[in-house]
C-alpha positions in Angstrom: 133.1 115.0 147.9 136.1 112.7 147.4 135.7 109.5 145.6 135.7 106.4 147.9 137.8 103.6 146.0 137.5 100.0 147.7 141.3 98.7 148.3 142.2 95.8 145.9 144.2 93.5 146.6 147.0 91.1 144.7 145.4 88.0 145.1 141.9 89.4 143.9 143.5 90.9 140.5 145.7 87.5 140.1 142.0 85.9 139.7 140.5 88.6 137.4 143.0 87.9 134.9 142.9 84.1 135.2 139.1 84.2 134.6 139.6 86.9 131.1 142.2 84.0 129.9 139.7 81.0 130.6 136.7 83.2 128.6 139.2 83.3 125.7 139.9 79.9 125.5 136.5 78.8 125.4 135.6 81.1 122.7 138.4 80.0 120.7 137.5 76.2 121.0 133.4 77.6 119.9 134.8 79.0 116.9 137.2 75.8 116.1 133.9 73.9 116.5 131.8 75.7 114.4 134.5 75.9 111.4 134.9 72.2 111.7 131.2 71.8 111.3 131.2 74.1 108.2 133.8 72.3 106.4 132.2 68.9 107.2 128.7 70.3 105.7 131.0 71.7 102.6 132.7 68.1 102.5 129.4 66.1 102.6 127.5 68.2 100.0 130.6 68.1 97.8 130.7 64.5 98.2 126.9 64.0 97.7 126.4 66.0 94.5 129.4 64.4 92.4 128.3 63.6 89.1 129.5 60.4 88.9 128.3 58.7 92.3 125.3 56.4 92.0 124.0 57.7 95.4 123.2 60.9 94.0 120.2 59.7 91.8 118.9 57.7 94.5 119.3 60.5 97.1 116.8 62.5 94.8 114.4 59.8 94.0 113.1 58.1 91.2 111.0 60.7 90.0 113.8 63.2 89.7 115.3 60.7 87.7 112.7 59.9 85.2 112.7 64.1 84.9 116.6 64.1 84.4 115.9 61.1 81.5 113.1 63.4 80.0 115.2 66.3 80.0 118.0 64.4 78.2 115.4 62.9 75.4 116.2 59.4 76.9 113.1 58.1 77.6 112.5 56.7 81.0 113.4 52.9 82.3 112.1 51.4 85.3 115.5 49.8 86.1 117.7 52.0 88.4 119.8 49.5 89.6 122.6 50.8 87.8 122.2 54.2 87.6 125.1 56.4 86.4 124.4 60.2 85.2 127.0 62.6 84.0 126.9 66.6 84.3 125.3 66.9 80.8 122.3 64.8 82.0 121.8 66.5 85.2 121.4 70.1 83.3 118.2 70.3 81.3 119.7 71.2 77.6 120.3 74.9 76.8 119.4 76.1 73.5 122.4 77.1 71.5 122.4 78.9 68.6 123.4 77.6 65.1 126.7 78.8 64.2 126.8 81.3 61.5 128.2 80.0 58.4 130.3 82.6 56.5 130.7 82.5 52.7 133.6 84.4 51.2 134.1 84.9 47.3 136.4 83.3 45.6 139.2 84.4 42.7 137.3 85.0 39.0 140.1 84.8 36.1 138.3 87.5 34.1 140.0 89.0 31.1 142.7 91.7 31.7 140.7 94.1 29.6 137.6 94.2 27.1 140.0 95.5 24.3 139.7 93.6 21.0 136.9 91.4 22.7 135.0 89.5 20.3 132.0 87.2 20.2 133.3 83.5 19.4 132.3 82.1 16.0 131.2 78.8 17.2 129.0 80.8 20.2 125.6 81.0 18.3 125.4 77.0 17.5 122.4 76.6 19.8 119.0 74.7 19.1 117.1 77.3 16.6 113.1 77.4 16.2 111.0 80.7 16.4 108.9 82.1 19.1 106.0 84.8 18.9 104.0 85.7 21.9 100.2 86.0 22.7 99.6 89.5 23.1 95.8 90.0 23.2 92.9 87.5 24.4 89.5 88.0 23.6 85.9 87.3 25.5 84.8 83.6 25.1 81.6 83.4 23.8 78.8 82.5 26.9 81.2 83.3 29.8 79.8 85.4 31.8 82.5 87.3 33.5 86.0 87.8 31.7 89.1 89.5 33.7 91.9 90.2 31.5 95.1 89.6 33.7 98.8 90.3 32.9 99.7 86.4 32.4 97.1 85.6 30.3 94.3 82.6 31.0 96.8 79.8 30.0 95.0 76.3 30.5 97.0 73.2 31.5 96.6 72.0 27.6 98.1 75.0 26.3 100.8 75.1 29.2 102.0 71.6 28.4 102.4 72.6 24.5 104.5 75.5 25.2 107.4 73.2 26.8 107.9 71.8 23.0 111.3 73.8 21.7 109.4 74.5 18.0 107.8 77.5 16.5 105.1 78.6 18.3 102.9 81.6 20.0 102.8 81.4 23.7 101.9 83.4 27.0 105.0 85.0 28.3 103.7 88.0 30.2 102.0 91.6 28.8 98.6 89.9 27.6 96.2 93.0 27.0 92.4 92.3 26.9 90.1 93.4 24.4 90.4 97.1 23.5 87.4 98.6 25.8 89.1 96.6 28.6 91.8 98.3 31.0 95.4 98.1 31.0 96.5 94.7 32.7 99.7 96.3 33.8 103.2 97.2 33.7 102.6 100.3 31.6 105.7 101.9 30.6 106.3 106.0 29.0 106.8 105.5 25.4 110.4 107.3 25.7 111.7 104.6 27.7 110.4 101.7 25.7 112.5 103.6 22.8 115.6 103.9 25.1 115.3 100.3 25.6 114.6 99.1 22.3 118.0 100.3 21.5 119.6 98.4 23.6 122.2 95.3 23.0 123.4 94.4 26.0 121.5 95.4 29.2 122.0 95.3 32.8 118.6 95.3 34.8 117.5 95.6 38.3 114.0 96.8 40.2 113.1 98.4 43.0 109.1 98.2 44.0 107.3 99.4 46.8 110.4 101.3 47.9 111.4 97.9 49.8 115.0 98.8 49.1 117.7 101.1 48.6 119.0 102.2 45.4 123.0 100.5 45.0 124.9 102.1 42.1 127.3 100.1 40.2 131.0 100.5 41.2 132.2 102.7 38.2 135.8 101.9 38.8 135.3 98.4 38.1 133.3 98.8 35.1 135.4 100.0 31.6 134.5 103.0 29.5 133.4 100.7 26.7 130.6 99.6 28.7 129.5 102.7 30.4 128.8 103.7 26.4 127.6 100.6 25.0 125.7 98.7 27.7 122.2 100.0 29.4 122.1 100.0 33.0 118.3 99.8 33.7 116.2 100.0 37.3 112.6 99.5 36.9 111.1 101.1 39.8 107.1 102.3 41.0 106.5 106.0 41.5 106.6 105.1 45.5 110.2 104.2 44.8 111.0 107.0 42.8 109.7 109.6 45.6 111.6 107.6 48.2 114.9 107.6 46.3 114.7 111.7 45.6 113.9 112.2 49.5 117.2 110.5 49.8 119.1 112.5 47.7 119.2 110.2 44.7 117.6 112.4 42.0 117.3 111.6 38.4 118.9 113.9 36.2 117.3 115.5 32.7 117.7 112.3 31.0 116.5 110.1 33.7 119.6 108.7 34.7 120.9 108.3 38.8 124.5 107.5 38.0 124.9 104.8 35.4 121.2 103.6 36.3 118.5 104.7 33.7 115.4 105.0 35.8 112.2 103.5 34.2 109.0 104.4 36.0 106.6 101.5 36.0 102.9 102.3 36.7 99.9 100.4 37.0 102.0 97.1 38.6 100.5 94.1 37.3 100.4 92.0 41.0 99.7 93.3 44.4 102.5 91.1 45.8 105.8 93.4 44.9 108.1 90.2 45.2 105.8 88.6 41.7 105.7 91.9 40.2 109.7 91.9 40.3 109.5 88.7 38.3 108.5 90.5 35.1 111.8 92.3 34.6 113.8 89.2 36.4 112.3 87.0 33.3 111.4 88.8 30.5 114.4 90.5 30.0 113.9 89.5 26.3 110.3 90.9 26.0 111.4 94.6 27.6 114.7 94.5 25.4 113.7 93.3 22.3 117.0 94.3 20.4 119.1 92.7 23.0 121.3 90.0 22.3 122.6 89.7 26.0 121.1 90.8 29.5 122.2 90.5 33.3 120.1 90.6 36.0 120.5 91.2 39.6 118.4 91.8 42.8 118.3 95.1 44.0 119.7 93.4 47.2 123.4 93.2 45.3 125.6 96.1 43.9 127.1 95.4 40.7 130.9 95.6 40.9 132.6 93.8 37.4 132.4 94.7 34.0 129.2 93.2 32.8 131.3 92.4 29.0 133.8 90.4 31.2 130.8 88.8 32.9 129.3 87.6 29.7 132.9 86.6 28.2 133.3 84.5 31.7 130.2 82.7 32.1 128.5 82.6 28.6 131.4 82.8 25.9 134.0 80.3 28.0 131.5 78.0 29.1 129.9 77.8 25.8 126.5 78.2 27.4 123.4 80.6 26.7 122.2 80.4 30.3 124.1 81.1 33.6 122.9 81.4 36.8 124.2 80.9 40.5 123.3 77.7 42.9 122.3 78.1 46.5 125.0 78.7 48.7 123.5 76.3 51.2 120.5 74.0 49.8 120.8 72.0 47.0 117.2 70.0 47.0 114.0 71.1 46.7 112.4 69.6 49.2 114.7 71.1 51.4 113.7 74.5 49.9 110.2 73.7 50.5 110.6 73.2 54.4 112.6 76.5 54.7 110.1 78.7 52.9 107.4 77.3 55.3 110.1 77.5 58.7 110.3 81.1 57.6 106.8 81.9 56.3 108.0 83.1 53.6 104.8 82.1 51.6 101.3 80.9 52.3 101.6 77.1 53.2 98.8 75.7 51.5 100.0 77.5 48.1 103.4 76.1 48.7 102.0 72.5 49.5 99.4 72.9 46.3 102.5 73.7 43.8 105.0 70.9 45.4 102.5 68.3 45.1 101.6 69.3 41.4 105.2 69.2 40.7 105.9 65.9 42.2 103.2 64.3 40.5 104.6 65.5 37.8 108.0 63.9 37.9 109.9 66.1 40.2 112.8 64.2 42.0 114.9 64.9 44.8 118.5 65.8 44.0 119.9 63.3 45.9 117.7 60.5 44.8 119.7 57.1 44.6 117.8 56.1 41.5 119.1 58.9 39.4 122.1 61.0 39.1 121.5 64.9 39.2 121.7 66.6 35.8 122.4 69.8 37.7 124.9 70.4 40.3 122.3 71.6 42.5 118.2 71.7 42.3 118.0 75.1 44.1 119.5 78.1 42.5 120.2 81.3 44.4 118.3 83.5 41.8 119.9 87.0 42.3 122.0 86.9 39.6 121.6 85.5 36.2 123.3 85.9 33.0 121.9 85.0 29.6 122.3 85.2 25.8 118.8 85.8 24.4 118.7 82.7 22.2 115.4 80.9 21.3 116.1 77.9 24.0 117.2 80.8 26.7 113.8 82.7 25.8 111.7 79.9 26.0 112.9 78.9 29.5 112.5 82.5 30.8 108.9 82.0 29.6 108.1 79.0 31.0 109.5 79.9 34.4 107.7 83.1 34.5 104.1 81.4 33.7 105.1 79.0 36.6 105.3 82.0 39.1 102.3 83.7 37.5 100.2 80.2 38.1 101.8 79.1 41.5 104.0 81.0 44.1 106.1 83.8 43.9 109.1 81.7 45.1 111.2 81.0 42.1 113.3 78.8 43.6 110.6 76.2 44.2 109.9 76.1 40.4 113.2 76.3 38.6 114.4 72.8 38.7 111.0 71.8 37.7 110.7 73.9 34.6 114.3 72.9 33.5 113.5 69.2 33.9 110.4 69.4 32.1 111.8 71.3 29.4 114.8 69.0 28.9 112.7 65.8 29.1 110.3 67.3 26.5 113.0 67.5 24.2 115.4 64.9 23.6 117.9 66.2 21.1 117.3 69.7 21.6 120.2 70.7 24.5 119.3 73.7 26.6 123.1 75.0 27.6 122.5 76.0 31.2 125.5 76.3 33.6 124.7 76.7 37.4 127.9 78.6 38.7 129.5 78.3 42.5 127.8 81.1 44.8 131.3 82.2 45.8 131.6 83.7 42.2 128.3 85.3 42.3 129.8 86.7 45.4 133.0 87.9 43.6 130.9 90.0 41.3 128.4 91.9 43.2 128.3 92.8 47.0 125.0 91.2 49.0 123.5 93.9 51.4 120.0 93.7 53.5 116.7 94.8 51.9 115.2 98.1 53.2 112.6 96.2 54.6 111.7 92.2 55.8 110.1 90.2 53.7 106.4 89.0 55.1 104.3 86.1 54.6 101.9 86.5 51.5 98.3 85.6 51.4 97.6 83.0 49.0 97.7 84.5 45.3 94.7 85.9 43.8 95.5 84.3 40.6 96.6 80.6 41.9 93.8 79.0 39.4 93.5 75.6 41.2 90.2 75.4 39.0 92.7 75.3 36.1 94.5 72.8 37.9 91.7 70.3 38.0 89.2 71.6 35.4 91.6 72.5 32.8 89.1 71.9 29.9 87.0 74.8 31.3 90.0 77.2 31.0 90.4 77.3 27.5 91.2 80.6 25.8 90.5 82.3 22.3 93.1 83.9 21.0 
């Protein structure tokens, strides 16, 4: 069927168009109203949350003001009649990392070469006396239990006497028990002993417990004379040797890995690898009995300077017998104690025992207003030491080792105490020590990270507090 359509007249069509226009106008008005309300709301929020307007604090109430003040560490005051807060006060503090300091090397004016390098004639004019060392201890009669130890059984009375710069026999490691007792440790092969006895200048380091990588000296920086006449000795245990060998650092038929002569240490005298490392660090004069000079560097350093130029610059030119770098960031032992605790470098009780003992025996702060410091810093960096094997230098090394053996292995805690006590005990017998800038150390040895992170040590087994409190019971027969 055809579709039926109703006729539309012209007036009806015009009315429909007018209705459509009115509808569009209403929609535009509604949208404009909504937009206006949105703008007003936004303006209100912006106005009410302005940081410097007092209405903001009153709007949020007193309790929120208290919290804000607590966030900012200001405490709380009940007087809120004149409240004004900045944006910093409104926000809780954000933890900010301390900016990392960068320490750069500085220039060192080395001699251009080692040709015709001769020790100055006046250099050996230092305090002279004779030292010998306790090699064996006997069992005391009536002593129910005796265990020989590497550092020996030194009483406080014996310890006090050793600080006098005079002809004496003292404890300085390598102490053995009677013949029927086992070795106290740090056992070396006879071939290595013979080799070290021929050294007149020694550069040494150590890696124990596979705690670090082997870093070879930079050959291009070391002259032909040093390569032929200076002993480069790396002490290591068998575990480290196996690890390094698996990494391609295999000793040749003569025990050399590059310039390093590998010397294997069996039966380490301490379970703490850090304390065991103090033996070659401090007792080079015992390990290299014919040496006139020695240089120590930690295994975290790579040696890249000629050792003879180092000896000339740090010892001969400065007319000193012992040179060690000052710490790059701290100068007071009090700061070093806090840092060791903060980083859990050692058992806190053992640190406190040592620190309190030192204070009772005259240790003072570096910046004590009543006294001028006798050193440019009371905290050494300690990873690089240059020394002449003079009587005073050897005595200081033995004394410093004995402190590490008695107390904690953190040698930075005992350095200044040992130096000040030695200086105080021997007026008129100077010990010529030079603390050089840390940037100079960075110029001659590149710093790397250790293979393993340091962990907190238990209290040392040989921290003999009974010898501190009851020294009369600790006398040892030699």
